[in-house]
Every structure is written in C-alpha cells, then in structure tokens.
C-alpha positions in Angstrom: 64.7 25.6 -21.3 63.6 25.8 -17.7 62.3 29.4 -18.3 60.2 28.0 -21.2 58.8 25.2 -19.0 57.8 27.6 -16.4 56.0 29.6 -19.0 54.0 26.7 -20.3 53.3 25.7 -16.6 51.7 28.9 -15.9 49.7 29.0 -19.2 48.4 25.7 -18.3 47.5 27.0 -14.9 45.6 29.8 -16.0 43.7 28.0 -18.8 42.7 25.5 -16.3 41.3 28.2 -14.0 39.5 30.0 -16.9 37.8 26.6 -17.9 36.9 25.8 -14.6 35.2 29.2 -14.2 33.3 28.7 -17.2 32.1 25.2 -16.2 30.8 26.5 -12.9 29.1 29.5 -14.8 27.4 27.3 -17.1 26.3 24.9 -13.9 25.0 28.0 -12.3 23.3 29.0 -15.3 21.8 25.6 -16.1 20.3 25.6 -12.4 18.8 29.0 -12.8 17.3 27.8 -16.0 15.9 24.7 -14.3 14.4 26.9 -11.4 12.8 29.2 -13.9 11.4 26.1 -15.8 10.1 24.6 -12.5 8.5 27.9 -11.3 7.0 28.1 -14.9 5.2 24.7 -14.4 4.2 25.6 -10.7 2.4 28.7 -12.0 0.7 26.4 -14.9 -0.4 23.9 -12.1 -1.8 26.5 -9.8 -4.1 28.1 -12.8 -7.9 28.0 -11.9 -9.7 24.9 -12.8 -11.6 24.9 -16.2 -13.4 21.9 -15.1 -14.9 23.7 -12.1 -15.4 26.9 -14.2 -17.8 25.0 -16.4 -20.2 24.9 -13.7 -21.1 28.5 -13.7 -22.6 30.9 -16.4 -19.3 33.0 -16.7 -20.5 34.8 -19.9 -24.1 34.7 -19.3 -25.4 38.0 -17.6 -29.1 37.1 -17.9 -31.3 36.9 -14.8 -31.1 33.5 -12.5 -34.7 33.2 -11.1 -35.4 30.9 -8.1 -38.6 30.1 -6.5 -39.3 27.9 -3.5 -41.2 27.3 0.0 -43.7 29.6 1.3 -44.0 31.9 -2.0 -40.1 32.4 -1.6 -39.0 34.1 -4.7 -35.4 35.6 -5.7 -33.5 36.7 -8.6 -29.7 36.8 -9.2 -27.5 38.3 -12.0 -24.0 38.1 -12.8 -22.4 41.6 -12.1 -18.9 41.0 -12.9 -16.0 38.4 -13.5 -12.5 39.5 -12.4 -9.3 37.6 -11.3 -6.1 36.2 -12.6 -4.8 33.1 -14.3 -4.5 31.5 -10.7 -8.1 32.8 -9.5 -11.6 33.6 -11.1 -14.0 35.7 -9.0 -17.6 35.7 -10.2 -19.7 38.5 -8.6 -23.5 38.3 -8.5 -26.0 40.7 -7.4 -29.5 39.4 -6.3 -32.8 40.6 -4.6 -35.4 38.9 -2.8 -38.7 39.6 -4.5 -40.9 37.9 -1.9 -41.1 35.7 1.2 -44.4 36.2 2.5 -47.4 39.0 2.3 -46.1 40.6 5.4 -42.7 41.1 3.8 -43.8 42.9 0.7 -43.6 46.4 2.3 -39.7 46.2 2.8 -37.4 48.6 1.0 -35.3 47.4 -1.9 -32.1 47.7 -0.1 -33.1 45.4 2.6 -34.1 42.9 -0.2 -30.7 42.9 -1.9 -27.8 40.5 -1.4 -24.5 39.5 -3.0 -22.8 36.2 -3.7 -19.3 35.5 -4.8 -17.9 32.4 -6.3 -13.8 32.1 -5.9 -12.6 29.6 -8.5 -9.1 28.1 -7.8 -7.2 25.2 -9.1 -9.0 22.7 -7.0 -12.0 24.2 -5.4 -14.7 26.6 -5.5 -15.5 28.9 -2.4 -19.0 30.5 -2.2 -19.5 33.7 -0.2 -22.8 35.3 0.7 -23.5 38.8 2.0 -27.0 38.4 3.2 -29.2 41.4 3.9 -32.1 41.5 6.4 -34.8 39.6 4.3 -32.2 37.1 2.9 -30.8 36.2 6.5 -34.3 35.1 7.3 -33.8 31.8 5.5 -30.3 31.2 6.7 -28.0 28.8 4.7 -24.0 28.6 5.0 -22.6 32.0 4.2 -19.2 31.1 3.3 -17.8 27.7 2.5 -16.1 25.5 -0.3 -19.1 24.1 -2.4 -17.0 22.2 -5.1 -13.6 20.6 -4.7 -11.8 18.2 -7.1 -11.6 15.6 -8.0 -15.5 15.6 -8.7 -16.4 12.2 -7.7 -19.0 10.8 -5.5 -17.9 10.2 -2.2 -15.2 13.0 -2.3 -15.5 14.9 1.1 -13.7 17.8 2.9 -13.9 19.6 6.2 -13.4 23.2 6.9 -14.2 26.3 8.8 -17.4 27.9 7.5 -19.6 30.8 8.4 -23.2 30.3 9.4 -25.4 33.0 11.0 -22.3 35.2 11.2 -20.4 32.7 13.4 -17.8 30.3 12.4 -18.1 26.4 12.7 -16.4 23.4 11.8 -18.4 21.7 8.8 -17.8 18.7 6.6 -19.2 18.5 3.1 -19.6 15.4 0.8 -20.5 14.9 -2.8 -23.4 12.4 -2.4 -24.5 12.1 -6.1 -23.4 12.8 -9.9 -25.5 12.7 -12.5 -26.2 13.9 -16.2 -29.3 16.0 -17.1 -30.0 17.3 -20.7 -26.3 16.8 -21.5 -25.1 18.6 -18.4 -23.4 17.3 -15.4 -25.0 17.9 -12.1 -23.2 17.6 -8.7 -25.2 17.0 -5.4 -23.4 18.0 -2.3 -24.5 17.6 1.5 -23.0 19.7 4.2 -23.7 19.4 7.9 -22.5 21.3 11.1 -22.5 19.7 14.5 -23.5 21.6 17.8 -26.1 24.1 16.8 -29.0 23.8 19.0 -32.7 23.7 17.9 -32.0 21.5 15.0 -32.6 17.9 15.0 -29.9 16.2 17.1 -28.2 19.6 17.2 -26.9 19.1 13.6 -27.6 21.7 10.7 -27.8 20.1 7.3 -28.1 21.4 3.9 -28.2 20.1 0.4 -27.0 22.0 -2.8 -27.1 21.1 -6.6 -24.6 22.7 -9.1 -25.3 22.3 -12.8 -22.8 22.8 -15.5 -23.4 26.2 -17.1 -25.9 27.1 -14.5 -24.2 27.3 -11.2 -26.5 26.9 -8.0 -29.8 25.1 -9.2 -31.5 23.7 -5.9 -30.9 24.1 -2.2 -32.6 22.2 0.8 -32.2 23.0 4.3 -34.1 23.6 7.7 -35.2 26.9 9.1 -35.4 27.4 13.0 -38.7 29.3 13.9 -39.1 30.5 17.6 -42.3 29.7 19.3 -44.1 31.4 21.9 -42.9 29.1 24.8 -39.3 29.8 23.9 -38.4 26.6 22.3 -37.6 26.4 18.6 -39.4 24.7 15.8 -38.1 23.9 12.4 -39.6 23.9 8.8 -38.1 22.3 5.8 -37.1 25.0 3.3 -36.1 24.8 -0.4 -35.9 26.7 -3.7 -34.9 26.0 -7.3 -33.7 27.7 -10.4 -36.3 28.1 -13.0 -35.0 26.7 -16.2 -38.2 27.4 -18.5 -36.3 29.4 -21.1 -33.3 27.6 -22.0 
C-alpha cells in the first residue's frame, strides 16, 4: 500500500512539472507574439505619410517651369522616385535657363542642379545641390519644409544648410488655403545672425501645393557693392501652371 502511494505521489509530481513547463512555454510564446504584433504596429506607424506625399507630383514626369525676378527662369523634372514603406525619396533634376543677359554664355553643366524630397512619417526634407549659377540666388539648401500636423501655427526648429554652412533655423506654417480644389501651405523660415541682411536675419517664404510641390519662393539676395558693403534685393519665382 505504501509503495502504491509513493508511485502515485511520483506520478503527480511529474505531471505537475510537465504542466508547469507547458504553462511557462505558452506564456513565453504569448509574450513573443505580443512583441511581434507590437513591432508590426510600430512599422505601420513609421510608414511614410500619404498626406505629405500628396503635395508632390509623384507620378508626373513632365517639366516644372519657374520664372521670376530679373528674367530668372528654371526648369525642373522628376528623375526618379525610390524608397521603402518608411521613406519615399523624390529626386529631381533641374537647369537654370536664364538669370540675366551676361549669364547666357555659361555651359550647361554650370546651369544644372538637383533637388531631393525625402518624405517620412511626419515630415518632408528638401535637399538642394546647387551648381554655379543656381548658387547666385541663395536659398536654404537643406531643411524640413513640411511637418505634421499641417496646421496654421505649427512650427519647428532645426539645423539647416545655407550657403554651404550650418545654421539654426525656425520654420512656421503661416497660412493654409484651398485653390482650384488643392490645398496650399505657406511656410516662413528665418535664420538669425547672418550679416548683410536686415537686422542680420535671413528670411524666406515657400508655398507648396498638393500635386505640384513647390509653387512659389520669396527671399532676399545679397549684392556686394563697390564700397564693400552688402546691398539686398527682393527675389521671387513662381511655377507656371498655364497647362493644367
């Protein structure tokens, strides 16, 4: 009888250990599944913003033609769109067609430039690679131009690239409105501490339109005078939208 009781006790002990192992294993599996599901949600949340992507002509490979101050004229065209679910990269190639009469003899390679838009889950970064002629009408070369939420008053500060140097800049959405059924976002950026500009502050305004990208730019250009002092002129250019 005692032997039978001992055997029963041993069986119960073994069964208890086995069940405990199964429970621990199931809990571990549940935790692993939770991690996988959580990571899956994280990836989904990091996908590039479709709302921001709507501001650019992703599938349009036609020419974008701009004209502005002093007979300035440039043409830009989408070269390629690449990226992943998390980041969309739009690469444009452009050429400055004209600035003034004395610039008309420049070779084509000195007129060319590239512009890249990197669209992430909550912002769009613009990166310009300016060649010789384009650099004469300086604008911020690398900055975040759109950022969620797309709301009037939304602002952000960051390190930007201007005239080949890095500066701290602040950008703000100053207006949002609809035109021809498309939303237009107007941003203003300023950089403190650049001598030659009024109050040592460089400012520029850009407008982005759904389906078109950049449609207008306004800024100030420094001119070197004979006495060594800098003079400024207001500069702007707009996208020609005659053929819609």
